[in-house]
N, C-alpha and C positions, 0 to 999 in steps of 0.2 A: 163824289170822289174825283180827284184829278189824276189821270193816268199818264200825263205828259212828263217827260224827263224834266226835272227842275231846271230853271234857266241857268242858275249858277253852275250846275253840273254840265249842262250843254256847252256853256262857255269854256269850261275846263277841258272838255273833249276837244274843242277847237284848238285850245292852247297845246294840248298834247299832240294833236295832229301836226301842228306847226313845228313843234320840237322834233318830232319824228322826221318830217320832211327836211328841216334845216340842219339837224345834227346827226340823227341816227342813220338815215338813209345814205348820206355821204360816207359815213364810217363803214356801213355795210358793203359798199361798193369799192372801198379803198383796198389796194393790194390784194385783190381777188378774195376779199373776205366773203364775198357772196357765195363762194363755194360751200360754205357751211350751211347755207339756207337754200341752196339749189337742190331740189328734190331729185335731180338727175345725178348729183354727186354726193349723195348722202354719206358715202364711205369717207369723205373728207373729215367727218366728225370722229371717226373711229381710228384709234391707234392699234392696229392689229398686231404690231410688234410687241406691244405691252399687254397682250391678252384681251384686247377688245375694250380697253379703257378709253375715256374721252380724250380726244386730241387736246394737248395742252394749249395750243394756239387758239383753239375754239373757246376753251374755258377762259383764257386771258382776255379774249375779245368780249365775252359776256361781262366780265368784271369791269372792263373799261367802259362799256355802255352803261352799266349801273352807276359807276362813278360820275359820269357825265349827267345822268338823270338825277343823281343825288345833288350835284352842284346846282342844277336847275330847279331844285325843290320838289321834284316829282317822286323820287324813289320811296320816300318815307310817308307818302300821302296818308296811309291808314293809321299812322302812329300818333300818340298824344303830342301836343305842341311842345311840351317840355323836352321831348326827344327829337325835335326838329321836324315833326310831322304836321299834317293839316287836320288831324282828327277826322279823317275820311270815314264815311258811314259804310255799313254793309251794302246799302243800296248803291252808293257811289262805286264801291269796289265791284259789285256785280255788273253794273252798267259799263264800267271801264274794261273789265275783263272780257265781256262779250264783244265790245267794240273792237278791241285789239285782235281777238281771235277771228272775227269776221273779216279782218284785213288780210288774213293769210299768214303763212310762215315768214318770220323775219327777225332781225336783231331787236326789234322793239318788243317782241313777245315770242317766247319759244317754250311751249308747254312740255316739251320732252323732259326738261329739268327745272320747270317752274321759274325759268328766267323771265323777267319782265322789267320794263323801265318804271313801272309802278309796282313796288315790291309786295309780295305776300310772304313776309318773313315770320313764319309761325314760331320759330325758335326765339326770336326777339320778343314777340308778344307774350310767349310763355315766361320768358325771363322777367319781363316787366311785372307780370302778374304774380309769379310764384317764387322768384329768386330771393335769397336772403340778401341783406344789405351788402355783405361781402361778395356774393356772387354777382350782384348787379354792378358793383364797382369794377369787377374784373371783366365782365362780359359785355355790358350794354353798348358801349362805344364801338367795340370791335365788331359786334353783331350788326349794328346799325350801318357801319361803314364797309361791311363785307370783308373785314380782315380775319374773321373767325366764324366758325359755325360748328354745329354738332349733328351727328347722325342720330337716328332714332332706333333703338334696339328693343322692339316690341314683339314682332312676329317671331315665332320659333319654327324650326323644321317640322315638328310634329303637331304644332298648334298654330293655326292661322287666325281665323276670325274670332275664336274664343280665347281671349287673352287671360281670362281668369283661371285657366288650367295650365298656365305656363310652368315649365319644369325648372327654369333658372331660379336659383336660390341665393340668398345672401345671409350670412351668419355673422353676428357681431363678435369681435374679438378686441376687447378694450376700446380704444379710440378708432379702431378700424373695422371695416366690413370685408368679409371674404366672399367673393362671388364665383359661383360655378354654374355653367350652363352653355347654351348655344342660342344664337339668333340668326335669322335670315332676312333677306331683303332690306339690309341696312343701307338705304340710299345715301350716297355721298360719302361713304366710308373710305373711299380711295384718297380723299383729301382731308377729311375731318380729323382734328386732333383729339376730339372727345366723342364718345358715344353715350347717349342717354339710355342707359341700360335699366330695364324694368325687371325686377326680381322679387320673388316672394320672400318676405321677411317674417311673416306670421300667418296664422289661419290655415285653412285647408283648401285644396283644389276646388275651384268653383266660387270661392268667396271673392266679392268685389273689393273688400278691404284687405289689408295685409300685403299689398304689393307696393314696393318702394322704387322710386326712380333715382339712379345714381349717375352723376356726371363723371364718366369713367375715361381717363386718358387712354388713347389707343396704343400708346407705347408702354403700357403697364406690362410687367412680367406676367406671362400666362394668357395674355390677350393676343389672339391670332386671327388674321383674316384667312380663312380656309380656301375660299374661291370667290371669283366674281361671276355672277350668274348672267349668262347670255340670254337675251330676250328677243321677242318679236321685232323690236325696234332697237337697233344698236346705235351708239355704243352702250356699254353697261357701266353704271356706277352703283350697282346693287351687290352687296357682299354678304356672304355667309361667314359668321365669325364664331369662334369658340372661346371659352374662358375657363381656365383651370387655376383655381386658387388665386384669382385676381384680387389684390388688396387695394382698397380705396379708403380715404379718411372719412370720418363721420360727417365732416363738412361737405362731402360730395353729394349728400342727400339733397334732392331737388323737389320742393313742394311739400315736404313733410313726410315723416316715416309712416308707411302704411297707406299713404294717400296718392300713390303714383297714378293709378288709372283715372282718378278724378282730375288730375292735372292735364293729362293729354286729352281727355274727353271735353274739357272746357272749350277748346277751340275747334273741335270737330265740326260743329255746325257752321262756324264762320268759314272754315276752309272748304267745306263741302258746297256751300252756296256759291262760293267764288268759282270752284271747279265746275259746278253745274253751268254757270254762266259762260265759262270758257268753252265747254262742249257745245252749248247752244250757238255761240258765235261761230265755231268751226262748222257746225251743221248748216248755218245760214250761208257761209262762204261756199260750201258745196252746192247748195241749191242755186245761189246766184250765178255761179259759174256754169251750171247746167242749163239754166234758162238762157243765158247769153249764147252758149254754144248751140242750143237747139234752134235759136233764131238764125244763126249763121249757116249751119250745116244743112245742105239741101240735096239729099239723095233722091233719086227717082223724080227729080225736077221740082221738088217743093221742100220748104224748110221742115225740119223735124218738128218744130214747134206747132205745126198744124195737125199733128197726129195725137189723138186722144191717149194713145198708149204711152206717149211721152208726157202729155199734160197732166193726166190724172195722178200718177204717182208723185209728181212734184207738187201738185195741189195739196195732196194729203200731207206731205212733209212740211209744206209751208203753213198749213193749218195747225199742225202740231207745234211748230216753232212759235206761232203767235200765241197759242194757249199756254205754252210753257213759259214764254217770256212774261206773260201777265202773272203767272204763279210765282216765278222767281222774283220779280219786282215786289209783289205783295209780301212774299215771305221775308225778303231782305228788309223791307220797310218795317214789318212787324218785329223782326229781330232788333232793329234800332229802337223801336218804340217800347217794346215789352221785355226785351232781353233775349239772349241767344238761345235759351232753352225753351222759350215760350212756344215755338213752332217746330219742335224736333220732327214731328211727323211730316210736315210740309217740306222740310229740308231734305228728308229721305226721298220723298216723292220727286222733288226737283232733281236730286242727284242721280238716282238710278234711271229716271226717264230721259234726262238730257244725254247721258252717256250712251244709252241705247239709240237714241235719236241720231246722234252724231255718226255712229257706225252705220245706221240705215241710210243716212244722207250721203255718206262717202260711198257706200255700195251702189246707191242709185246713180250717183255722179259717174262712177265707173261705167255703169250700164249705158247711160245716156251718151257718154263719150266713146263708147265702143272700145276697140283695141287701144286707142290712144289713152283712154281713161285708165286702162289696166297697166299701161306702160308708165315709166318714170318721167315721161315728158309732161305729165300732169301730177299734181300733188295728192290726188285722192287716195292712192294706195298707201302713201305715207300717213295721211290723216287717219285712215282706217286702222293701220297697225298701231299708231300711237294711242288713239282714243280707245281702242279695244282694251287696253290695260285698265282704264278707269272703271270698267264694268266689274273689276275685281279689286283693285288696290284702294279705292276710296270707301271700302266697305262693299263687299260683293253685292250684286243686285239682290240676291236672296236674303242677305242680312238686312239690307235697307227695307225690303218688302216685309220682312219679319218684324222690323221695328215699327212700321206703319200699322201692321196687324195688331201689335201690342197695344196701340192706342185705340184702334177700332173695336177690339174685342175685350179690352181691359185686362190683358195678360200682364203679369209682373207688376201689378198695382198701378199701371198707367191708366189715366183717365181719357175718355174719348175727347178728341180735339174739338175746337169750336166749329160749329156748323154741322156736327154729326149728332143726330138724335139717338140717345142710348135706348136700345130696345128692351122692353120688359120681358123677363123670363117667363112670366105667366101669360 
């Protein structure tokens, strides 16, 4: 087996680095745009006069960076060639995402809102795979070029990880459907013209089937954004919405009647392996910065780096990074080779462990840097606050571990993964 990064991918990383240095960094420093990526001036992102929403100048800057990346042929890297992409692999995306995150916060990559010059456009991937011909004609170009997008209305105020017990319902009335219910954590709802609402259309609570996704205009009568939820890391683009007798046409169904959950689950693995790689990159950044600081800082007449109390925790974190990196690369390669659902257990392992590792690395970086690490003169407290969310939002740690257990112990009809010997009951 060859564990080296493929040469063509390494060449592409070099090309991306040059694009960042020549195009993105100058834009980042133009007209004080750096204020949006300076961890000491994080409030620049937040429009407190509009209830904590993202600053419109910041969002416009992100759009401009994506347009430049698209013109250079980078933004659509993971897409099929027919949509202007390079048919980038899961392995390629994992390596790129880790590489970007390890560079630190910047206009090239900002995980707070999934911005990157190499796009992870889940909505577009879903549209390509599941959209009707009419939906594709109306959506694909605008999604690819960043002119449109839709929020995801899955989670409910009283139902988080278990989407099969959602209380939102849709009832057919001729050529229309009437939707009633509520959703929370609708990321991007402050700008989205549509919300992909998941509602039960048949079956009973707990059934995986019978849930339908509807592309629902946010200006529909009865559709209301009740509040924007403030978070550990501001600004907020996460809304709680309610729907009272919202009417949508039958053509608004996305992915087939009763098959909504299968639609969104299709890309869970691809999204989660990329997010795992990003958390790994951010963890590596924290470790690298801590090592460099420990070599320079010399209290009591000698560098911090000579103390085993500094060395050993960083050794453990680096060891975990190396092992996790090998598993992420292997898992992404297997997804490319055998299909996205072939290694669901490994994806969950990568995801929950990388998010936890990133928080541990940021915490350790604060400790190594002392008071300076806790302050906003260093980015570690920002990294901790941001990546702490992923221990919940990408499928809580407990849900990911439960998923792995399902394979290990054969729950829910899942078979043990490759490499695990099934024990005999006798």
